[in-house]
Structure formats: structure tokens, C-alpha cells
Predicted model as a PDB file, atoms N, CA, C, CB and O in Angstrom, pLDDT in the B-factor column:
MODEL        1                                                                  
ATOM      1  N   UNK A   1     121.453  82.475 125.306  1.00 77.00           N  
ATOM      2  CA  UNK A   1     120.117  81.929 125.089  1.00 77.00           C  
ATOM      3  C   UNK A   1     119.588  82.291 123.709  1.00 77.00           C  
ATOM      4  CB  UNK A   1     119.159  82.429 126.162  1.00 77.00           C  
ATOM      5  O   UNK A   1     118.836  81.516 123.119  1.00 77.00           O  
ATOM      6  N   UNK A   2     119.966  83.460 123.180  1.00 82.00           N  
ATOM      7  CA  UNK A   2     119.543  83.831 121.824  1.00 82.00           C  
ATOM      8  C   UNK A   2     120.105  82.840 120.808  1.00 82.00           C  
ATOM      9  CB  UNK A   2     120.001  85.272 121.481  1.00 82.00           C  
ATOM     10  O   UNK A   2     119.415  82.453 119.864  1.00 82.00           O  
ATOM     11  N   UNK A   3     121.332  82.440 120.999  1.00 85.00           N  
ATOM     12  CA  UNK A   3     121.977  81.514 120.079  1.00 85.00           C  
ATOM     13  C   UNK A   3     121.313  80.148 120.117  1.00 85.00           C  
ATOM     14  CB  UNK A   3     123.455  81.386 120.407  1.00 85.00           C  
ATOM     15  O   UNK A   3     121.154  79.508 119.078  1.00 85.00           O  
ATOM     16  N   UNK A   4     120.929  79.699 121.291  1.00 84.00           N  
ATOM     17  CA  UNK A   4     120.256  78.406 121.434  1.00 84.00           C  
ATOM     18  C   UNK A   4     118.942  78.407 120.657  1.00 84.00           C  
ATOM     19  CB  UNK A   4     119.999  78.086 122.926  1.00 84.00           C  
ATOM     20  O   UNK A   4     118.557  77.392 120.076  1.00 84.00           O  
ATOM     21  N   UNK A   5     118.267  79.533 120.650  1.00 84.00           N  
ATOM     22  CA  UNK A   5     116.983  79.639 119.953  1.00 84.00           C  
ATOM     23  C   UNK A   5     117.119  79.535 118.437  1.00 84.00           C  
ATOM     24  CB  UNK A   5     116.316  80.944 120.308  1.00 84.00           C  
ATOM     25  O   UNK A   5     116.210  79.030 117.777  1.00 84.00           O  
ATOM     26  N   UNK A   6     118.232  80.000 117.870  1.00 87.00           N  
ATOM     27  CA  UNK A   6     118.379  79.991 116.419  1.00 87.00           C  
ATOM     28  C   UNK A   6     119.076  78.743 115.877  1.00 87.00           C  
ATOM     29  CB  UNK A   6     119.137  81.204 115.991  1.00 87.00           C  
ATOM     30  O   UNK A   6     119.000  78.468 114.679  1.00 87.00           O  
ATOM     31  N   UNK A   7     119.749  77.990 116.733  1.00 90.00           N  
ATOM     32  CA  UNK A   7     120.386  76.758 116.282  1.00 90.00           C  
ATOM     33  C   UNK A   7     119.335  75.679 116.054  1.00 90.00           C  
ATOM     34  CB  UNK A   7     121.435  76.279 117.305  1.00 90.00           C  
ATOM     35  O   UNK A   7     118.294  75.663 116.710  1.00 90.00           O  
ATOM     36  N   UNK A   8     119.613  74.800 115.137  1.00 87.00           N  
ATOM     37  CA  UNK A   8     118.701  73.702 114.838  1.00 87.00           C  
ATOM     38  C   UNK A   8     119.026  72.529 115.769  1.00 87.00           C  
ATOM     39  CB  UNK A   8     118.808  73.274 113.333  1.00 87.00           C  
ATOM     40  O   UNK A   8     119.748  71.607 115.388  1.00 87.00           O  
ATOM     41  N   UNK A   9     118.491  72.573 116.982  1.00 92.00           N  
ATOM     42  CA  UNK A   9     118.781  71.553 117.985  1.00 92.00           C  
ATOM     43  C   UNK A   9     117.704  70.474 117.906  1.00 92.00           C  
ATOM     44  CB  UNK A   9     118.850  72.172 119.420  1.00 92.00           C  
ATOM     45  O   UNK A   9     116.515  70.778 117.989  1.00 92.00           O  
ATOM     46  N   UNK A  10     118.115  69.210 117.746  1.00 93.00           N  
ATOM     47  CA  UNK A  10     117.134  68.118 117.674  1.00 93.00           C  
ATOM     48  C   UNK A  10     116.258  68.063 118.927  1.00 93.00           C  
ATOM     49  CB  UNK A  10     117.849  66.776 117.482  1.00 93.00           C  
ATOM     50  O   UNK A  10     116.675  68.473 120.010  1.00 93.00           O  
ATOM     51  N   UNK A  11     115.049  67.553 118.760  1.00 93.00           N  
ATOM     52  CA  UNK A  11     114.086  67.514 119.874  1.00 93.00           C  
ATOM     53  C   UNK A  11     114.539  66.643 121.033  1.00 93.00           C  
ATOM     54  CB  UNK A  11     112.755  67.017 119.381  1.00 93.00           C  
ATOM     55  O   UNK A  11     114.105  66.855 122.166  1.00 93.00           O  
ATOM     56  N   UNK A  12     115.403  65.668 120.775  1.00 95.00           N  
ATOM     57  CA  UNK A  12     115.842  64.773 121.846  1.00 95.00           C  
ATOM     58  C   UNK A  12     116.992  65.357 122.667  1.00 95.00           C  
ATOM     59  CB  UNK A  12     116.262  63.441 121.260  1.00 95.00           C  
ATOM     60  O   UNK A  12     117.477  64.714 123.598  1.00 95.00           O  
ATOM     61  N   UNK A  13     117.430  66.572 122.326  1.00 96.00           N  
ATOM     62  CA  UNK A  13     118.526  67.207 123.061  1.00 96.00           C  
ATOM     63  C   UNK A  13     118.009  68.447 123.771  1.00 96.00           C  
ATOM     64  CB  UNK A  13     119.696  67.572 122.110  1.00 96.00           C  
ATOM     65  O   UNK A  13     117.407  69.330 123.160  1.00 96.00           O  
ATOM     66  N   UNK A  14     118.253  68.495 125.062  1.00 96.00           N  
ATOM     67  CA  UNK A  14     117.838  69.630 125.893  1.00 96.00           C  
ATOM     68  C   UNK A  14     119.070  70.477 126.203  1.00 96.00           C  
ATOM     69  CB  UNK A  14     117.141  69.145 127.216  1.00 96.00           C  
ATOM     70  O   UNK A  14     120.131  69.943 126.523  1.00 96.00           O  
ATOM     71  N   UNK A  15     118.927  71.787 126.109  1.00 95.00           N  
ATOM     72  CA  UNK A  15     119.990  72.711 126.487  1.00 95.00           C  
ATOM     73  C   UNK A  15     119.590  73.359 127.802  1.00 95.00           C  
ATOM     74  CB  UNK A  15     120.246  73.788 125.373  1.00 95.00           C  
ATOM     75  O   UNK A  15     118.513  73.942 127.930  1.00 95.00           O  
ATOM     76  N   UNK A  16     120.478  73.242 128.768  1.00 95.00           N  
ATOM     77  CA  UNK A  16     120.198  73.742 130.116  1.00 95.00           C  
ATOM     78  C   UNK A  16     121.200  74.843 130.452  1.00 95.00           C  
ATOM     79  CB  UNK A  16     120.264  72.589 131.171  1.00 95.00           C  
ATOM     80  O   UNK A  16     122.408  74.666 130.298  1.00 95.00           O  
ATOM     81  N   UNK A  17     120.686  75.973 130.910  1.00 94.00           N  
ATOM     82  CA  UNK A  17     121.523  77.069 131.400  1.00 94.00           C  
ATOM     83  C   UNK A  17     121.073  77.321 132.834  1.00 94.00           C  
ATOM     84  CB  UNK A  17     121.398  78.383 130.494  1.00 94.00           C  
ATOM     85  O   UNK A  17     120.163  78.116 133.069  1.00 94.00           O  
ATOM     86  N   UNK A  18     121.717  76.636 133.812  1.00 92.00           N  
ATOM     87  CA  UNK A  18     121.217  76.650 135.181  1.00 92.00           C  
ATOM     88  C   UNK A  18     121.335  77.982 135.922  1.00 92.00           C  
ATOM     89  CB  UNK A  18     121.926  75.628 135.946  1.00 92.00           C  
ATOM     90  O   UNK A  18     120.576  78.234 136.858  1.00 92.00           O  
ATOM     91  N   UNK A  19     122.276  78.833 135.516  1.00 89.00           N  
ATOM     92  CA  UNK A  19     122.392  80.122 136.196  1.00 89.00           C  
ATOM     93  C   UNK A  19     122.452  81.242 135.163  1.00 89.00           C  
ATOM     94  CB  UNK A  19     123.645  80.155 137.110  1.00 89.00           C  
ATOM     95  O   UNK A  19     122.700  81.000 133.981  1.00 89.00           O  
ATOM     96  N   UNK A  20     122.228  82.442 135.612  1.00 91.00           N  
ATOM     97  CA  UNK A  20     122.258  83.616 134.738  1.00 91.00           C  
ATOM     98  C   UNK A  20     123.682  83.823 134.225  1.00 91.00           C  
ATOM     99  CB  UNK A  20     121.751  84.888 135.490  1.00 91.00           C  
ATOM    100  O   UNK A  20     124.620  83.932 135.014  1.00 91.00           O  
ATOM    101  N   UNK A  21     123.838  83.876 132.920  1.00 93.00           N  
ATOM    102  CA  UNK A  21     125.150  84.141 132.355  1.00 93.00           C  
ATOM    103  C   UNK A  21     125.430  85.638 132.430  1.00 93.00           C  
ATOM    104  CB  UNK A  21     125.240  83.631 130.892  1.00 93.00           C  
ATOM    105  O   UNK A  21     124.514  86.450 132.297  1.00 93.00           O  
ATOM    106  N   UNK A  22     126.697  86.007 132.645  1.00 94.00           N  
ATOM    107  CA  UNK A  22     127.017  87.429 132.775  1.00 94.00           C  
ATOM    108  C   UNK A  22     126.984  88.147 131.435  1.00 94.00           C  
ATOM    109  CB  UNK A  22     128.382  87.601 133.413  1.00 94.00           C  
ATOM    110  O   UNK A  22     127.092  87.526 130.377  1.00 94.00           O  
ATOM    111  N   UNK A  23     126.836  89.439 131.497  1.00 93.00           N  
ATOM    112  CA  UNK A  23     126.973  90.279 130.321  1.00 93.00           C  
ATOM    113  C   UNK A  23     128.428  90.710 130.268  1.00 93.00           C  
ATOM    114  CB  UNK A  23     125.994  91.515 130.359  1.00 93.00           C  
ATOM    115  O   UNK A  23     128.955  91.271 131.230  1.00 93.00           O  
ATOM    116  N   UNK A  24     129.072  90.446 129.143  1.00 92.00           N  
ATOM    117  CA  UNK A  24     130.483  90.792 129.007  1.00 92.00           C  
ATOM    118  C   UNK A  24     130.680  91.709 127.805  1.00 92.00           C  
ATOM    119  CB  UNK A  24     131.346  89.520 128.866  1.00 92.00           C  
ATOM    120  O   UNK A  24     129.888  91.692 126.862  1.00 92.00           O  
ATOM    121  N   UNK A  25     131.738  92.505 127.847  1.00 93.00           N  
ATOM    122  CA  UNK A  25     132.087  93.376 126.728  1.00 93.00           C  
ATOM    123  C   UNK A  25     133.097  92.635 125.875  1.00 93.00           C  
ATOM    124  CB  UNK A  25     132.656  94.757 127.217  1.00 93.00           C  
ATOM    125  O   UNK A  25     134.211  92.345 126.311  1.00 93.00           O  
ATOM    126  N   UNK A  26     132.685  92.331 124.641  1.00 94.00           N  
ATOM    127  CA  UNK A  26     133.562  91.597 123.727  1.00 94.00           C  
ATOM    128  C   UNK A  26     133.018  91.736 122.313  1.00 94.00           C  
ATOM    129  CB  UNK A  26     133.675  90.093 124.133  1.00 94.00           C  
ATOM    130  O   UNK A  26     132.000  92.391 122.087  1.00 94.00           O  
ATOM    131  N   UNK A  27     133.698  91.121 121.382  1.00 96.00           N  
ATOM    132  CA  UNK A  27     133.232  91.085 120.002  1.00 96.00           C  
ATOM    133  C   UNK A  27     132.083  90.083 119.924  1.00 96.00           C  
ATOM    134  CB  UNK A  27     134.392  90.702 119.012  1.00 96.00           C  
ATOM    135  O   UNK A  27     132.303  88.877 120.037  1.00 96.00           O  
ATOM    136  N   UNK A  28     130.868  90.570 119.734  1.00 92.00           N  
ATOM    137  CA  UNK A  28     129.672  89.725 119.769  1.00 92.00           C  
ATOM    138  C   UNK A  28     129.742  88.602 118.737  1.00 92.00           C  
ATOM    139  CB  UNK A  28     128.424  90.568 119.530  1.00 92.00           C  
ATOM    140  O   UNK A  28     129.379  87.465 119.035  1.00 92.00           O  
ATOM    141  N   UNK A  29     130.203  88.910 117.536  1.00 94.00           N  
ATOM    142  CA  UNK A  29     130.264  87.897 116.481  1.00 94.00           C  
ATOM    143  C   UNK A  29     131.205  86.763 116.865  1.00 94.00           C  
ATOM    144  CB  UNK A  29     130.715  88.527 115.159  1.00 94.00           C  
ATOM    145  O   UNK A  29     130.885  85.595 116.646  1.00 94.00           O  
ATOM    146  N   UNK A  30     132.347  87.087 117.428  1.00 95.00           N  
ATOM    147  CA  UNK A  30     133.322  86.048 117.797  1.00 95.00           C  
ATOM    148  C   UNK A  30     132.838  85.186 118.948  1.00 95.00           C  
ATOM    149  CB  UNK A  30     134.649  86.682 118.167  1.00 95.00           C  
ATOM    150  O   UNK A  30     133.020  83.969 118.925  1.00 95.00           O  
ATOM    151  N   UNK A  31     132.227  85.793 119.952  1.00 93.00           N  
ATOM    152  CA  UNK A  31     131.761  84.994 121.097  1.00 93.00           C  
ATOM    153  C   UNK A  31     130.578  84.125 120.672  1.00 93.00           C  
ATOM    154  CB  UNK A  31     131.358  85.915 122.292  1.00 93.00           C  
ATOM    155  O   UNK A  31     130.450  82.992 121.138  1.00 93.00           O  
ATOM    156  N   UNK A  32     129.712  84.637 119.796  1.00 93.00           N  
ATOM    157  CA  UNK A  32     128.622  83.819 119.275  1.00 93.00           C  
ATOM    158  C   UNK A  32     129.168  82.643 118.478  1.00 93.00           C  
ATOM    159  CB  UNK A  32     127.684  84.662 118.403  1.00 93.00           C  
ATOM    160  O   UNK A  32     128.678  81.521 118.607  1.00 93.00           O  
ATOM    161  N   UNK A  33     130.181  82.898 117.654  1.00 94.00           N  
ATOM    162  CA  UNK A  33     130.776  81.829 116.856  1.00 94.00           C  
ATOM    163  C   UNK A  33     131.413  80.770 117.757  1.00 94.00           C  
ATOM    164  CB  UNK A  33     131.823  82.402 115.887  1.00 94.00           C  
ATOM    165  O   UNK A  33     131.297  79.575 117.489  1.00 94.00           O  
ATOM    166  N   UNK A  34     132.077  81.204 118.813  1.00 95.00           N  
ATOM    167  CA  UNK A  34     132.690  80.275 119.760  1.00 95.00           C  
ATOM    168  C   UNK A  34     131.635  79.364 120.387  1.00 95.00           C  
ATOM    169  CB  UNK A  34     133.443  81.047 120.856  1.00 95.00           C  
ATOM    170  O   UNK A  34     131.785  78.142 120.382  1.00 95.00           O  
ATOM    171  N   UNK A  35     130.574  79.958 120.923  1.00 94.00           N  
ATOM    172  CA  UNK A  35     129.532  79.156 121.560  1.00 94.00           C  
ATOM    173  C   UNK A  35     128.774  78.309 120.537  1.00 94.00           C  
ATOM    174  CB  UNK A  35     128.559  80.062 122.316  1.00 94.00           C  
ATOM    175  O   UNK A  35     128.378  77.183 120.839  1.00 94.00           O  
ATOM    176  N   UNK A  36     128.570  78.838 119.338  1.00 94.00           N  
ATOM    177  CA  UNK A  36     127.905  78.061 118.297  1.00 94.00           C  
ATOM    178  C   UNK A  36     128.734  76.818 117.970  1.00 94.00           C  
ATOM    179  CB  UNK A  36     127.686  78.922 117.025  1.00 94.00           C  
ATOM    180  O   UNK A  36     128.178  75.730 117.819  1.00 94.00           O  
ATOM    181  N   UNK A  37     130.039  76.965 117.861  1.00 95.00           N  
ATOM    182  CA  UNK A  37     130.903  75.819 117.569  1.00 95.00           C  
ATOM    183  C   UNK A  37     130.874  74.796 118.706  1.00 95.00           C  
ATOM    184  CB  UNK A  37     132.342  76.289 117.324  1.00 95.00           C  
ATOM    185  O   UNK A  37     130.799  73.594 118.451  1.00 95.00           O  
ATOM    186  N   UNK A  38     130.932  75.256 119.945  1.00 95.00           N  
ATOM    187  CA  UNK A  38     130.909  74.341 121.087  1.00 95.00           C  
ATOM    188  C   UNK A  38     129.583  73.582 121.178  1.00 95.00           C  
ATOM    189  CB  UNK A  38     131.156  75.113 122.384  1.00 95.00           C  
ATOM    190  O   UNK A  38     129.563  72.372 121.406  1.00 95.00           O  
ATOM    191  N   UNK A  39     128.483  74.303 120.998  1.00 94.00           N  
ATOM    192  CA  UNK A  39     127.160  73.665 121.067  1.00 94.00           C  
ATOM    193  C   UNK A  39     126.969  72.723 119.884  1.00 94.00           C  
ATOM    194  CB  UNK A  39     126.034  74.732 121.090  1.00 94.00           C  
ATOM    195  O   UNK A  39     126.437  71.626 120.054  1.00 94.00           O  
ATOM    196  N   UNK A  40     127.391  73.129 118.695  1.00 93.00           N  
ATOM    197  CA  UNK A  40     127.262  72.270 117.520  1.00 93.00           C  
ATOM    198  C   UNK A  40     128.075  70.985 117.672  1.00 93.00           C  
ATOM    199  CB  UNK A  40     127.704  73.021 116.265  1.00 93.00           C  
ATOM    200  O   UNK A  40     127.610  69.912 117.288  1.00 93.00           O  
ATOM    201  N   UNK A  41     129.276  71.084 118.224  1.00 93.00           N  
ATOM    202  CA  UNK A  41     130.077  69.887 118.471  1.00 93.00           C  
ATOM    203  C   UNK A  41     129.393  68.966 119.470  1.00 93.00           C  
ATOM    204  CB  UNK A  41     131.467  70.268 118.979  1.00 93.00           C  
ATOM    205  O   UNK A  41     129.402  67.746 119.303  1.00 93.00           O  
ATOM    206  N   UNK A  42     128.807  69.541 120.494  1.00 94.00           N  
ATOM    207  CA  UNK A  42     128.093  68.722 121.472  1.00 94.00           C  
ATOM    208  C   UNK A  42     126.924  67.994 120.812  1.00 94.00           C  
ATOM    209  CB  UNK A  42     127.589  69.592 122.639  1.00 94.00           C  
ATOM    210  O   UNK A  42     126.713  66.804 121.049  1.00 94.00           O  
ATOM    211  N   UNK A  43     126.173  68.706 119.990  1.00 93.00           N  
ATOM    212  CA  UNK A  43     125.038  68.094 119.284  1.00 93.00           C  
ATOM    213  C   UNK A  43     125.518  66.956 118.388  1.00 93.00           C  
ATOM    214  CB  UNK A  43     124.283  69.152 118.444  1.00 93.00           C  
ATOM    215  O   UNK A  43     124.912  65.885 118.347  1.00 93.00           O  
ATOM    216  N   UNK A  44     126.590  67.196 117.686  1.00 92.00           N  
ATOM    217  CA  UNK A  44     127.120  66.223 116.726  1.00 92.00           C  
ATOM    218  C   UNK A  44     127.498  64.893 117.380  1.00 92.00           C  
ATOM    219  CB  UNK A  44     128.331  66.803 116.024  1.00 92.00           C  
ATOM    220  O   UNK A  44     127.346  63.834 116.771  1.00 92.00           O  
ATOM    221  N   UNK A  45     127.991  64.949 118.619  1.00 91.00           N  
ATOM    222  CA  UNK A  45     128.511  63.738 119.257  1.00 91.00           C  
ATOM    223  C   UNK A  45     127.601  63.140 120.324  1.00 91.00           C  
ATOM    224  CB  UNK A  45     129.827  64.035 119.866  1.00 91.00           C  
ATOM    225  O   UNK A  45     128.004  62.210 121.022  1.00 91.00           O  
ATOM    226  N   UNK A  46     126.392  63.653 120.461  1.00 93.00           N  
ATOM    227  CA  UNK A  46     125.430  63.035 121.379  1.00 93.00           C  
ATOM    228  C   UNK A  46     124.675  61.963 120.601  1.00 93.00           C  
ATOM    229  CB  UNK A  46     124.438  64.104 121.993  1.00 93.00           C  
ATOM    230  O   UNK A  46     123.901  62.261 119.691  1.00 93.00           O  
ATOM    231  N   UNK A  47     124.916  60.720 120.977  1.00 90.00           N  
ATOM    232  CA  UNK A  47     124.262  59.589 120.306  1.00 90.00           C  
ATOM    233  C   UNK A  47     123.377  58.838 121.299  1.00 90.00           C  
ATOM    234  CB  UNK A  47     125.317  58.627 119.685  1.00 90.00           C  
ATOM    235  O   UNK A  47     123.346  57.607 121.315  1.00 90.00           O  
ATOM    236  N   UNK A  48     122.670  59.587 122.112  1.00 92.00           N  
ATOM    237  CA  UNK A  48     121.789  59.001 123.124  1.00 92.00           C  
ATOM    238  C   UNK A  48     120.365  59.446 122.837  1.00 92.00           C  
ATOM    239  CB  UNK A  48     122.223  59.414 124.568  1.00 92.00           C  
ATOM    240  O   UNK A  48     120.148  60.487 122.217  1.00 92.00           O  
ATOM    241  N   UNK A  49     119.392  58.659 123.288  1.00 94.00           N  
ATOM    242  CA  UNK A  49     117.993  59.057 123.077  1.00 94.00           C  
ATOM    243  C   UNK A  49     117.637  60.368 123.779  1.00 94.00           C  
ATOM    244  CB  UNK A  49     117.066  57.959 123.562  1.00 94.00           C  
ATOM    245  O   UNK A  49     116.798  61.124 123.289  1.00 94.00           O  
ATOM    246  N   UNK A  50     118.264  60.638 124.913  1.00 95.00           N  
ATOM    247  CA  UNK A  50     118.005  61.860 125.685  1.00 95.00           C  
ATOM    248  C   UNK A  50     119.312  62.613 125.867  1.00 95.00           C  
ATOM    249  CB  UNK A  50     117.359  61.532 127.069  1.00 95.00           C  
ATOM    250  O   UNK A  50     120.088  62.307 126.773  1.00 95.00           O  
ATOM    251  N   UNK A  51     119.560  63.603 125.004  1.00 97.00           N  
ATOM    252  CA  UNK A  51     120.791  64.380 125.098  1.00 97.00           C  
ATOM    253  C   UNK A  51     120.625  65.581 126.012  1.00 97.00           C  
ATOM    254  CB  UNK A  51     121.233  64.837 123.719  1.00 97.00           C  
ATOM    255  O   UNK A  51     119.534  66.134 126.149  1.00 97.00           O  
ATOM    256  N   UNK A  52     121.740  65.975 126.641  1.00 97.00           N  
ATOM    257  CA  UNK A  52     121.739  67.143 127.520  1.00 97.00           C  
ATOM    258  C   UNK A  52     123.011  67.944 127.291  1.00 97.00           C  
ATOM    259  CB  UNK A  52     121.616  66.722 129.010  1.00 97.00           C  
ATOM    260  O   UNK A  52     124.115  67.402 127.339  1.00 97.00           O  
ATOM    261  N   UNK A  53     122.846  69.230 127.044  1.00 97.00           N  
ATOM    262  CA  UNK A  53     123.963  70.160 126.942  1.00 97.00           C  
ATOM    263  C   UNK A  53     123.779  71.191 128.049  1.00 97.00           C  
ATOM    264  CB  UNK A  53     124.035  70.840 125.515  1.00 97.00           C  
ATOM    265  O   UNK A  53     122.730  71.827 128.151  1.00 97.00           O  
ATOM    266  N   UNK A  54     124.798  71.347 128.867  1.00 97.00           N  
ATOM    267  CA  UNK A  54     124.720  72.262 130.006  1.00 97.00           C  
ATOM    268  C   UNK A  54     125.739  73.382 129.802  1.00 97.00           C  
ATOM    269  CB  UNK A  54     124.977  71.510 131.358  1.00 97.00           C  
ATOM    270  O   UNK A  54     126.934  73.128 129.653  1.00 97.00           O  
ATOM    271  N   UNK A  55     125.249  74.621 129.798  1.00 95.00           N  
ATOM    272  CA  UNK A  55     126.097  75.799 129.633  1.00 95.00           C  
ATOM    273  C   UNK A  55     126.108  76.546 130.957  1.00 95.00           C  
ATOM    274  CB  UNK A  55     125.592  76.719 128.462  1.00 95.00           C  
ATOM    275  O   UNK A  55     125.057  76.907 131.488  1.00 95.00           O  
ATOM    276  N   UNK A  56     127.311  76.776 131.486  1.00 96.00           N  
ATOM    277  CA  UNK A  56     127.377  77.451 132.777  1.00 96.00           C  
ATOM    278  C   UNK A  56     128.571  78.395 132.838  1.00 96.00           C  
ATOM    279  CB  UNK A  56     127.456  76.429 133.911  1.00 96.00           C  
ATOM    280  O   UNK A  56     129.419  78.417 131.946  1.00 96.00           O  
ATOM    281  N   UNK A  57     128.609  79.167 133.908  1.00 96.00           N  
ATOM    282  CA  UNK A  57     129.663  80.153 134.092  1.00 96.00           C  
ATOM    283  C   UNK A  57     129.932  80.321 135.587  1.00 96.00           C  
ATOM    284  CB  UNK A  57     129.276  81.511 133.439  1.00 96.00           C  
ATOM    285  O   UNK A  57     129.016  80.334 136.409  1.00 96.00           O  
ATOM    286  N   UNK A  58     131.206  80.447 135.906  1.00 96.00           N  
ATOM    287  CA  UNK A  58     131.614  80.689 137.295  1.00 96.00           C  
ATOM    288  C   UNK A  58     132.418  81.986 137.316  1.00 96.00           C  
ATOM    289  CB  UNK A  58     132.458  79.480 137.876  1.00 96.00           C  
ATOM    290  O   UNK A  58     133.318  82.176 136.499  1.00 96.00           O  
ATOM    291  N   UNK A  59     132.093  82.872 138.244  1.00 96.00           N  
ATOM    292  CA  UNK A  59     132.828  84.118 138.413  1.00 96.00           C  
ATOM    293  C   UNK A  59     134.068  83.816 139.245  1.00 96.00           C  
ATOM    294  CB  UNK A  59     131.941  85.223 139.087  1.00 96.00           C  
ATOM    295  O   UNK A  59     133.963  83.508 140.432  1.00 96.00           O  
ATOM    296  N   UNK A  60     135.237  83.904 138.628  1.00 97.00           N  
ATOM    297  CA  UNK A  60     136.499  83.612 139.307  1.00 97.00           C  
ATOM    298  C   UNK A  60     137.188  84.882 139.797  1.00 97.00           C  
ATOM    299  CB  UNK A  60     137.430  82.847 138.378  1.00 97.00           C  
ATOM    300  O   UNK A  60     138.387  84.878 140.075  1.00 97.00           O  
ATOM    301  N   UNK A  61     136.428  85.961 139.901  1.00 95.00           N  
ATOM    302  CA  UNK A  61     136.985  87.223 140.394  1.00 95.00           C  
ATOM    303  C   UNK A  61     137.542  88.077 139.269  1.00 95.00           C  
ATOM    304  CB  UNK A  61     138.073  86.953 141.415  1.00 95.00           C  
ATOM    305  O   UNK A  61     136.921  89.063 138.874  1.00 95.00           O  
ATOM    306  N   UNK A  62     138.700  87.713 138.751  1.00 95.00           N  
ATOM    307  CA  UNK A  62     139.331  88.481 137.681  1.00 95.00           C  
ATOM    308  C   UNK A  62     138.839  88.080 136.299  1.00 95.00           C  
ATOM    309  CB  UNK A  62     140.825  88.320 137.747  1.00 95.00           C  
ATOM    310  O   UNK A  62     139.086  88.788 135.322  1.00 95.00           O  
ATOM    311  N   UNK A  63     138.149  86.955 136.208  1.00 95.00           N  
ATOM    312  CA  UNK A  63     137.656  86.472 134.926  1.00 95.00           C  
ATOM    313  C   UNK A  63     136.460  85.550 135.147  1.00 95.00           C  
ATOM    314  CB  UNK A  63     138.774  85.740 134.151  1.00 95.00           C  
ATOM    315  O   UNK A  63     136.198  85.106 136.265  1.00 95.00           O  
ATOM    316  N   UNK A  64     135.743  85.272 134.063  1.00 96.00           N  
ATOM    317  CA  UNK A  64     134.638  84.313 134.094  1.00 96.00           C  
ATOM    318  C   UNK A  64     135.110  83.016 133.455  1.00 96.00           C  
ATOM    319  CB  UNK A  64     133.374  84.874 133.359  1.00 96.00           C  
ATOM    320  O   UNK A  64     135.808  83.031 132.441  1.00 96.00           O  
ATOM    321  N   UNK A  65     134.730  81.911 134.042  1.00 97.00           N  
ATOM    322  CA  UNK A  65     135.044  80.604 133.465  1.00 97.00           C  
ATOM    323  C   UNK A  65     133.745  79.991 132.935  1.00 97.00           C  
ATOM    324  CB  UNK A  65     135.726  79.659 134.524  1.00 97.00           C  
ATOM    325  O   UNK A  65     132.869  79.590 133.701  1.00 97.00           O  
ATOM    326  N   UNK A  66     133.648  79.931 131.607  1.00 96.00           N  
ATOM    327  CA  UNK A  66     132.478  79.359 130.952  1.00 96.00           C  
ATOM    328  C   UNK A  66     132.720  77.880 130.679  1.00 96.00           C  
ATOM    329  CB  UNK A  66     132.155  80.113 129.637  1.00 96.00           C  
ATOM    330  O   UNK A  66     133.859  77.455 130.487  1.00 96.00           O  
ATOM    331  N   UNK A  67     131.651  77.108 130.664  1.00 96.00           N  
ATOM    332  CA  UNK A  67     131.768  75.706 130.273  1.00 96.00           C  
ATOM    333  C   UNK A  67     130.547  75.279 129.491  1.00 96.00           C  
ATOM    334  CB  UNK A  67     131.952  74.810 131.499  1.00 96.00           C  
ATOM    335  O   UNK A  67     129.428  75.726 129.738  1.00 96.00           O  
ATOM    336  N   UNK A  68     130.800  74.394 128.535  1.00 95.00           N  
ATOM    337  CA  UNK A  68     129.756  73.762 127.748  1.00 95.00           C  
ATOM    338  C   UNK A  68     130.013  72.272 127.872  1.00 95.00           C  
ATOM    339  CB  UNK A  68     129.754  74.251 126.234  1.00 95.00           C  
ATOM    340  O   UNK A  68     131.010  71.766 127.358  1.00 95.00           O  
ATOM    341  N   UNK A  69     129.113  71.565 128.554  1.00 96.00           N  
ATOM    342  CA  UNK A  69     129.283  70.132 128.802  1.00 96.00           C  
ATOM    343  C   UNK A  69     128.092  69.385 128.212  1.00 96.00           C  
ATOM    344  CB  UNK A  69     129.424  69.836 130.330  1.00 96.00           C  
ATOM    345  O   UNK A  69     126.990  69.924 128.109  1.00 96.00           O  
ATOM    346  N   UNK A  70     128.336  68.132 127.826  1.00 96.00           N  
ATOM    347  CA  UNK A  70     127.254  67.321 127.293  1.00 96.00           C  
ATOM    348  C   UNK A  70     127.367  65.897 127.807  1.00 96.00           C  
ATOM    349  CB  UNK A  70     127.262  67.342 125.761  1.00 96.00           C  
ATOM    350  O   UNK A  70     128.395  65.514 128.365  1.00 96.00           O  
ATOM    351  N   UNK A  71     126.327  65.122 127.622  1.00 94.00           N  
ATOM    352  CA  UNK A  71     126.323  63.732 128.087  1.00 94.00           C  
ATOM    353  C   UNK A  71     126.593  62.757 126.949  1.00 94.00           C  
ATOM    354  CB  UNK A  71     124.989  63.400 128.745  1.00 94.00           C  
ATOM    355  O   UNK A  71     126.255  61.578 127.056  1.00 94.00           O  
ATOM    356  N   UNK A  72     127.191  63.225 125.872  1.00 83.00           N  
ATOM    357  CA  UNK A  72     127.487  62.382 124.716  1.00 83.00           C  
ATOM    358  C   UNK A  72     128.793  61.760 124.856  1.00 83.00           C  
ATOM    359  CB  UNK A  72     127.436  63.142 123.451  1.00 83.00           C  
ATOM    360  O   UNK A  72     129.218  61.011 123.975  1.00 83.00           O  
TER     361      UNK A  72                                                      
ENDMDL                                                                          
END                                                                             
């Protein structure tokens, strides 16, 4: 959510995080860069009047499965 706040997201695009994302131990700079790239790509290819980017995570037991989906 911190990253979403600092990115320049157009007003016609909504970012939705429907569930609480987990806190993970990792290299903060690399994970931020990964999500920044995924969100930026989604923004770049949404050519609709009402864009939606959905960021979610599923706990698969031994690992977390993150997803960044858009309607573009």
C-alpha cells in the first residue's frame, strides 16, 4: 500500500487490495521494485475509461502466492 501511494496512478485507475497482505522477510528494495514494475505495466496497458488493478495474496502453506491483475 505504501508503494501505491507514491506511484503516479491516473485518476481513472483504481487499485484494490481486497485482503491484508502478509508481512514477509525479504529484500525490501527488490520486492518494491518487483511490485512497482507489475503495477506500472498494468497502468501502461489499461486503455479503458475505468481501470482496475487488483493486488492479492493467497497463503499456500509453504509459500505465499501474490497476484497483480488488471482489466486492461
